[in-house]
N, C-alpha and C positions, 0 to 999 in steps of 0.2 A: 143270426146275422154272418154275412159274409162282406169280404172286401169290395164285390164287385158292385153293388150300388154306390160306394165312395169315388171309386174310377174305375172302369172296363178293363178287363183282365189283360187284354192286347195293348193298354196304355199302362200298365202297370210294370208288366215282365220287361221292357228297355231297362225302366228307372233301377231294377236290382244288377244291371249290368257292373257297376261300383260296389253292388253289396248293401247300397243304401238305396232307398227311395224315398222322396219329398212329396210329401203329398198337400197341397194346400185348401184354403176354404174348407177346413174339417170343424165341425162345431164340438164342443166338450162333450157332448153327448154322445156324437160319433166316437169320439177316442176312448171313453169309457168303456163303450157298449164292444168296441173292437179290444182292449183289455181283457174285458170277459171272455167273450168267444176265444181270445187267444191261449187264456188260461195262465196259469203261472209257470207250468213247466214247459217251456219253449227256449227256442235260442234266439230268436230275435229280440232285440232293443229297441224299445219306444220312447223317443222325446215328442215333447209336444210344447210350443212357443205361439201362443196369439194367433190359434187355426191355422199353425202349418205343424203338419205332421211329418216326423222322421222316423224311417223304421230301417234298422240296420240287420245286418246277417253276420257275425263275427265269425271268419274263417280260424283255421288251426294255427296258423301265426299269431295273431291277433290274441287267441286267447293262451298259445303259449307265453306271450311276454306279459299278458296280465297277471298269469299265476306266478309268473318270478316276481314282478313287482309286488305282489299281495305279500308273498314269503319274505320277501327283504323290511316289507314293513311290520310285519309280525316279527320277524328275528331283532329289529331295530327293538320295540316294544320290551321283548323280552332281557336282552342286554340292558337296557335305558332303564328297568324297572318301573316302567309307565304301563297303566292300564289302557286295554284298548277293548271294542266291540265290533267286529267285523259284520258288516250287511249286505256284501257283495252287492249284487245288482238289483236292490230293490228299489220298487216305483215310489217313485217320491211326487206325488201330485198336490197342488194346491189350485183347488177350483177359483178362489177371489184372485189370485193371481195369473189366473189360466195358463200356467204351467204345470208341466210333468217330465220326469225325465227317469233312466235307468241307467247310472253310472255302471261303467266296467266291473269296480270295485270302489267301497265306500268305507271308510271306518270313523269311529267316535274314537278319540284318544283323549283331549283335555277335557271332553265333555262325556266321556263314556259313564261316569258316576249319573248323568243326568236322565240316561234312557233305560227303559227298560230292555231285557235280553231278547224277546220275541216278540214287539209288538214297539211300533215308532208312532208316534201321535205327530206328524207333521205339521199340525196349527199348532201345536203348545210344547213340542220338543223340540231342540236345538237342530240345525242342520247339522250334516256329516262336518266334521273337522278335515278330514282329508278325502279326495275324491283321485282316483285314477281313470284315465281316459286314452285309450290307444287308438290313435289316427293313421291306420295304415291305408284303407281304404275310401276313408272320408275325412271331412273336417271336423270339429266338434266345436265350434266356432260360434254356434248355435245353442248348444249346449253351456256356452258359457253363460251368455245372456242367462240362461235358466238356473244356474249354479248362482247367479250374482245374487238374482231374485230372492232365491232361498237363503242365502246369507253363507253359503260355503266356505271356509275360509282358504282354503288351501289345494290346488290342482294340479297334479304330476301328470304331465301330457306327454305320450311318446309319438314319433313319426317316425319319417324313414332317415331323418337329420338327426336323430338322437331325442333325450328328455329333456323338455323343459319343465322349470317349477313356478309356478305363478301363486301370488298371495293377494287376497281380495284388499282392494282400497276404495275410497270411499267413491270412485268414478270409475271401476271396474277393476279387471284384472291385471296386476303388473307382475311382469317377469323376474326374478331375482335369481341369484348364483344359488342361495342356501336355501335350503328349509325351514321355513318357521317352525314346524312341529319338530323337528330334529335338525338343529343347527349345526351337527358335526356333517349331514349329508347336504352336499354340493349336486347339479348336476352332472356335473363331470364324473364324480365317482359313480353315479348310476349308470351312467353310460359303460364305464369301464367295466363295474361286474355284468351288466348286461353283454359285455363283449365277451367275456368268460363263459357265459350261458352258453355260448355258441360251441364250444369245444368240451366242455365237463357237463355231468349231469346236475341235478338240482341238488342233492344232497350236498356234493362237494362244493359247488357254489354256494350253498348256505355255510358250509362249514368257514370256508376260506372269507366269506361275509362276517363270521362271529368273531375269528382271529383278527382280522381287522378293525373291527369295531373296538374289542378289548386293546389294542395297541393305541386307539387313540384316548381312551381311558386311562393309560396306563401314566 
């Protein structure tokens, strides 16, 4: 299978001008076939929401910010003595809900003990406790609707204005100043360390972050 039966190639190319393509009227069967065709070892990330398919092509800055946030989260669990299982951009599909998504990064923390290391059963296992989305070239608003249906408790979303923290409520996601997963962490603190990352290397950043965490715990 190729993309051409879904939408003519001449129509797809302009859609990737912002590194994102939105394709309407895509059946679940076509979405699954496209996932299989593209394989696991690919750079593109797909999201599916009620017959609308989103294909994103992350670029260097997007991936750099994602990796920094991932390291900050892992460091937090180390310093706070918390369990964690990282599943990166694992595909989470629910045919019964007609949704599928591949986050930039995702983590089981509170529910780490409930999932197996190498196999997620999305129909029986809980959703990730924390998801990271980097919105430099496209909005994750549609993905928020998917995460709500899956039951993801917390989202950290970075865009060009900084990072925001969202917690799942009964009627959707509510922005909040601090993380429910890590109460010592606020969006302002995350922004400050992301700014530091512009002028120092990753290991220096993590050493600085560890020092800050230990100061909060003293």
